C-alpha positions as CSV (number, residue, x, y, z in Angstrom):
1,M,-95.3,-28.5,20.4
2,K,-95.9,-32.0,21.6
3,D,-93.0,-31.6,24.1
4,R,-94.5,-28.3,25.4
5,I,-97.8,-30.0,26.0
6,I,-96.1,-32.8,27.9
7,Q,-94.2,-30.2,29.9
8,L,-97.5,-28.5,30.7
9,L,-99.0,-31.9,31.8
10,N,-96.1,-32.5,34.1
11,S,-96.1,-29.0,35.6
12,E,-99.9,-29.2,36.3
13,G,-99.6,-32.8,37.5
14,L,-102.3,-34.0,35.1
15,S,-102.7,-37.3,33.2
16,A,-103.4,-37.1,29.5
17,S,-107.0,-38.2,30.0
18,K,-107.7,-35.6,32.8
19,F,-106.1,-32.9,30.6
20,A,-108.4,-33.9,27.7
21,D,-111.4,-33.7,30.0
22,I,-110.4,-30.3,31.3
23,I,-109.9,-28.7,27.9
24,G,-112.9,-30.4,26.4
25,V,-111.4,-32.7,23.7
26,Q,-111.7,-36.4,23.1
27,R,-109.1,-38.5,24.9
28,S,-108.2,-40.2,21.7
29,S,-107.2,-36.9,20.0
30,M,-105.0,-36.2,23.0
31,S,-103.4,-39.6,22.7
32,H,-102.8,-39.1,18.9
33,I,-101.1,-35.7,19.6
34,L,-98.9,-37.1,22.4
35,S,-97.9,-40.1,20.2
36,G,-96.9,-37.7,17.3
37,R,-99.5,-39.2,15.0
38,N,-101.4,-35.8,14.7
39,N,-100.4,-32.2,15.3
40,P,-102.7,-30.1,17.5
41,S,-105.2,-28.0,15.6
42,L,-105.9,-24.3,16.2
43,D,-109.1,-25.2,18.1
44,F,-107.1,-27.6,20.3
45,I,-104.5,-24.8,21.1
46,Q,-107.3,-22.3,21.8
47,K,-108.9,-24.7,24.2
48,I,-105.6,-25.1,26.1
49,I,-105.2,-21.3,26.4
50,R,-108.8,-20.8,27.5
51,S,-108.5,-23.6,30.1
52,F,-105.1,-22.5,31.4
53,P,-105.1,-18.7,31.2
54,H,-101.8,-18.5,33.1
55,I,-100.0,-20.3,30.3
56,S,-98.3,-18.1,27.7
57,G,-99.7,-18.6,24.2
58,D,-96.4,-17.6,22.7
59,W,-94.6,-20.3,24.7
60,L,-97.2,-22.9,23.8
61,I,-97.2,-22.2,20.0
62,S,-93.6,-21.3,19.3
63,G,-91.6,-22.1,22.5
64,S,-90.5,-18.5,23.0
65,G,-90.5,-16.9,26.4
66,E,-91.6,-18.4,29.7
67,M,-94.3,-21.1,30.1
68,S,-96.2,-19.0,32.7
69,K,-97.4,-15.6,31.8
70,N,-96.4,-14.2,35.2
71,S,-93.3,-16.2,36.1
72,G,-90.6,-14.0,37.5
73,T,-92.6,-10.8,37.1
74,A,-94.6,-10.9,40.3
75,S,-94.2,-7.8,42.4
76,L,-92.9,-7.9,45.9
77,F,-96.0,-5.9,47.0
78,Q,-98.5,-7.9,44.9
79,E,-100.5,-9.0,47.9
80,L,-100.7,-5.5,49.3
81,I,-101.9,-4.1,45.9
82,K,-104.8,-6.5,45.7
83,E,-108.1,-4.8,46.1
84,E,-110.1,-5.8,49.1
85,E,-113.4,-7.3,48.3
86,P,-116.3,-5.2,49.5
87,V,-118.4,-6.7,52.3
88,P,-122.0,-6.9,51.3
89,Y,-124.5,-5.0,53.5
90,Q,-126.3,-7.3,55.9
91,S,-129.3,-6.2,57.9
92,A,-129.4,-7.0,61.6
93,Q,-133.0,-8.3,61.1
94,P,-133.8,-11.4,59.0
95,P,-135.8,-10.7,55.9
96,R,-139.6,-10.9,56.4
97,L,-141.6,-13.2,54.2
98,K,-145.0,-12.2,53.0
99,K,-147.5,-14.7,54.5
100,D,-150.6,-13.4,53.0
101,V,-149.7,-14.4,49.4
102,P,-150.7,-18.0,48.7
103,D,-148.3,-20.1,46.7
104,T,-150.9,-22.2,45.0
105,P,-154.6,-21.5,44.2
106,K,-157.0,-22.7,46.9
107,S,-159.8,-23.7,44.6
108,K,-160.4,-24.4,41.0
109,D,-162.4,-21.2,40.6
110,E,-159.3,-19.2,41.5
111,E,-157.2,-21.2,39.1
112,M,-159.4,-20.5,36.1
113,P,-161.8,-17.6,36.5
114,N,-165.1,-17.9,34.7
115,L,-165.1,-15.2,32.0
116,D,-167.6,-14.6,29.3
117,M,-165.4,-15.6,26.4
118,S,-168.1,-14.7,23.8
119,A,-167.1,-11.0,24.2
120,F,-163.6,-11.9,22.9
121,V,-164.5,-14.2,19.9
122,S,-168.1,-14.6,18.8
123,G,-169.3,-18.0,17.9
124,K,-166.2,-19.8,19.1
125,K,-165.4,-21.5,22.4
126,I,-162.0,-21.9,23.9
127,E,-161.1,-25.5,24.4
128,K,-157.7,-25.2,26.0
129,V,-155.2,-22.5,27.2
130,V,-151.5,-23.4,27.4
131,V,-149.1,-21.2,29.2
132,F,-145.4,-21.6,28.4
133,Y,-142.8,-20.6,31.1
134,S,-139.2,-19.5,30.6
135,D,-137.9,-22.6,32.3
136,K,-139.3,-24.7,29.4
137,T,-142.3,-26.0,31.4
138,F,-145.9,-25.4,30.6
139,K,-149.4,-25.5,32.2
140,E,-152.6,-26.4,30.5
141,Y,-155.9,-24.9,31.5
142,N,-159.2,-26.5,30.3
143,P,-162.3,-24.2,30.9
144,A,-165.2,-26.1,32.5
């Protein structure tokens, strides 16, 4: 299998370190495999197949068949058969932006409206309200 990995490196024009970076393994493990110290693990082989989908898994594992999945089997009309990508609809007019909606509150009163909190919880006052957003940020509001 080491020889097939070397053949893959040569055909892709990659160094061992660049290949290791592409498939997501440590460079030292790549070096150990190429030197014959270690055999590639199942995870290592799967990473190669995921990173290079045009490489035949049968060829990589057992050496049977062709290296490339589609070598020699390309149709003469392959370019004609390809589906054309749809052109997205584009309006002749640029999109209008709403100008009447402010991006940020203009005053502190708009930021934190004064509500009678006693109607919600009797005898207790709110010290702080924290709002957590989906982008892992938050905003703290302290009632005046």
